[in-house]
Residue, then its C-alpha position, 0 to 999 in steps of 0.5 A: m676669762k674664756d669659755h671652758p673647753e668642756r663647755n657643752a658637757r658642763l651645760e648637759l651636766i647642769e641641765h640633767m642635774q636640774a632635771g633631778h638625775s643623780w650626779q654620778t649618772v650625769v658625770t658618767q654620761s658626760q664623761l667629765t672627770i669632776l667631783r661631786s662638789t664641783a658638779c653641785r657647785l656648777v648647778q648652784l652657779a647656774r641657778d644664780e642669774d648673776k653668776a650663771e656664766l661662771a659655770l661655763l668659764d675657765r677660772c683658775h685664779g691666774h693659774s690656768y695652765k702650767l708652762t711646759k719645760p721648754v717654755r720655762d727653760w726659755l723664760l729662765d734663759f731670757c729673763s736671766a740674760n735680759p733682766q731689764v726687759p719689761s714683762s709686757r715684752v716677755r709676754t709678747e715674746l712668749k706669745t710669738i714664739f710659743g703661742v702662750e698667753v700669760t698674765 
């Protein structure tokens, strides 16, 4: 897992909510587009020493990013033409050609 792109905004959100500010005010100031449940979950994660780092990580359960149409088209063509190619090579090709990492 990698740092969430909005790491600093999340840190500010957690700090302000722990200081007693309302989630609406904090979300508006941070310019994050998250729901109340997400804001509360982040604060809850931050309170737990064992899980605090999870509040700042990008965790999308294996679905971090949707592939763009050119990548999907290439993947379909490549795998159709080369059905015996191992997935490790497909991942390497995606990284080399498109700069995309997949698992």
